Phi, psi and omega in degrees: 000166190266152171268116188252121176269130178241112183254348180299124193288345180262358176269136189233156173303134178088354179282183186299317180296316180297316180296321180300316182288314182291329178295338179260015172090001181276151176261127182255141176232115181266117177227083183300129180241110180223165180072211181285129182242111179271159187299319182297318180294318179296313182300320179296321181294323186267356190305319184252005185281140173260339178209157183213135172253111199240161175264232185258009183297144182285110178263085181281172177302322181295315180295314181297325181292341179266010179242075190294339183263353188291130181238338184212135175233133175236123175279122181281059182174197186263307183290142179226023180292347178281353181250130175282090186293328178293315178297320178300317180299317180297330182269003179079025182253123175278133177245131178234157169237186181235080186301131176075006188296329182240025186300316181295318179299314181295320181296314180296319180296321177302315178295325176298317178293322177300313181294318180298320180289316183295322183258008175055046186290320180296316180297322180294311182295320179296319179296319179294317179299331180274003177099002180264189179211067187295139183229032179294147180287150174252194178230153176270146177286329182304131178088354181266169182251126175259121175262128178255126174261096186111153183220045174279194185300318181293316179298318179296326178287335177290325189307304183294330178293315178296319181293330176295335175272003178084022180270148170271136184246126172238155187213140168241133188203157173265002178299136180306148183304327181296339181263003179263074192272350186273110181288350180273354179254133176268119180264122186225168174283159180302324181298333177270327182292316187304310182284349184262340188278131169277329175226130179246115184250125186269125179222029183258154175289157176273116179227178175302322183289324185266348179298123181068018183300319178269092184244191183302320180296319180295315180296328178294340181265355182271164178293146176294344178265001186284151178236135178264133175241128180229112174243014186260270179221135185299324186288354172293337184253133170282104190292323178294318179295321179296313180302318180292321181295320179286319181298324183265359177084013175297320169230166189278330183175184180207145172237114189242118175271345181227148178223168184296324177233124181239136355298164183297122181295154180298330182261018180299138177294347180280345182286144173060031173254116180302134179080010166249120177248129179246129180248173192257053174053061186249358190305317182266007189263071169252161178301320182293316181291322178295317178298317181294318182291324176294313181297309182288328177295318178296318179296320179292325179295316178297317179297321180294318178297331178275002180080017181231055180296142179269332188232038181296138178251002174215174176240115181286115187298326182240026185293137173209157180242147180279163175302325180296319180299325183289339178289337181286000000 
């Protein structure tokens, strides 16, 4: 049976995921990896692992090359840009994610950020804590336009929630036309979405094409009253350009659950910019989503070890499973 490394910081010994794996004969090793992760620490954690259920730690080619026994990696979430999937494939390591596992959590959180921005809730609470009693007016969501950048599971879950608040929803996406089944959503090009959105919510994967997609030119095409919401990946946004756009009034503000470097560095250009609020990557972190990701992540790991991954995002060129793995 396999030695399974679990680095996701909210999964614990004895929980449902742990019981699922140990009941199938696997040995689990819990090594929560959070905050700054250096290569030496990562390499040491992965040195003896045959499979891993992982968080957001960067699994670079160098780290993976130091894990000679590793055969399967499962990201306990949706995004997998922290894993060098090509290098993993060359090394015979199957990488999987859990598509849609936290879509409801992310959708609800997105609406929370929209409401907080529209009603200036952070500014109000901060002002009261500082001894004031701020009474600036907010705005209602009803009648405004929500632009979605991406149309994955989380974005699709946002649509009915936004519409319940009376918002019009427009979307730009690379999803094939056949999968754009909602007649209540207007699908447009980014060039049309940017100037029309009162709120722009990012739900796209981080790829070569989307890295830095929201740059100074993009902010220059948005309404001066527009607010950016990002619950996807920080690197989709040019952070220096965003800080300048908000500071100069090109757009009204931003609510960011994700940033390019996490935790947020002390010298980040996003710090101390009025009307930019940065949160600590919480969109998918509900009790329900965590339980589901642990449960489904463990099941995907067992399937991967048996050579039958359900959600593989790469093809391991030399992947093979041991007889022990097939018993899981």
